[in-house]
N, C-alpha and C positions, 0 to 999 in steps of 0.2 A: 831463622823467626826475628825478625828485628824488634818486637815487642820485648819489652824486659816485664817478667811477671815478679812483682811480690807482694809478700804477705807481711800484716801487723800484728802479730800474735794479740799484742794489748788493745785491739780497737774494739772487741767484743763481737765480731762479726766471723762465725764461722771460717775457717779458711778456704774450705772447698768453695762456700758463698764469694768470697773474695776472687779465687781465680777464677770464676764465672763470669762475675761481674768485668774482671779486666779484661778476658776475652771477648766477651760481647762487645766491650768498647773500642776493645782493638779493634774489631771485625766491623763496627760502626763508623770509625773515623778515617776506616782504609789503610791500618797501620797491616793489619792483617788481610792479607787478599784470598780472591777464592784460588782453592788448588792448595794453598800453601799449607806446609807441614808443620804439627805443634811438635814440642819435644816430646820424647816418650815419657810414659809415665814416671816410668825407672829416674828418668835424666833428670826430669821437672823435678821430683821427690827428692834427688841430690841436692839439686842446685839451691832449691829452698829449705832444705834440710827437717823435711817433712815427711809423714807416713806415706807410702805408697798408695794406700788404700785412698787417702785425702784425694789425692789428685785424681785417681781410677772414678772417685762418686762424680769429682766436677766434669771430667770427661764425658762419663757416663749421660751426667742432665745435660750435659751441652749437645751432645748427640741425640737426645731424646727429642730439644728443642728445635733441632733441625740447624743449630750452628754449625757443628761438625760434622764428619763421618769417620767411621774408622776401618779400616780395610786390616784385618788380621794379617800378620807377619807384615804388613807395610806401615802402619802409623796412623796416627789420625791426622786430617787435613780441614782446613777451613772448606764449608760446601761448595762446591763450584755450581753446582746446578741449583738457580733460584739464590744465589749469594746477595743480587741486591734486596730481595725480600727478607734475606736472614739478617741484613743487614739495616733494615729499615726496622724491623723486629728488635735488633738488637738495641739499636738506638732508640727504640720506644721501651726496652726493659730497662735500658739502663737509665734514661728520665725518669721513671715511675719508679726505681729504685733510692735515685736522689732524691725527688718530691716525699717520698714517705718516710725517708730519713729525717727532711727537713721537718715535716709535718710531728713525729714523734718530738724532735726538738725544741717545738715551738709549744706544745705541748707538755711536756717536762718542765719548761721555764715559764708555765702557767699562764699563757696566753687564750685568748677566748678564741672560738669561733670563728667569729665576726674579724676579729684580729688578723687572724692567719690569711681569713679570705681578702681581705684588704692589701695585706701583704703580697700574696699572690698576684693580686690583680695588677698592684705598682710594678712589680717584676714583669708581666706580660706584658705592660705598657710601655717599659722600657724597652727590653728584649726582644719582643716579637709586637710591635704596632701594626694593627690594623690598616691594612691595605685602602688605600681611597679609592 
């Protein structure tokens, strides 16, 4: 697996959610390809020094969302069927999470809704200008 999954226990984000986001991001960016095998629950838990139940929960949620599939005795793999759709959905999930974090941060520093809307509009104009 080319993607290196990492965790930050001090981030305030639950570890299983960090793992889910990183796998989704890797799928969305094409770092993880359809059919590619993920590390086993046990191996990833050892690598990250976390409880195997944490990794198992992340894998279950990823499977439920259609990002990966698990074959008993064989392991967990990036879904081959509909990988493009999974990739697009994963990209949307990653973007939504980032936007939600940004809005929470804006709220925590006291910005008003209209301020956040203006900032978002500026970012959209800069990064995603409307096509002529």
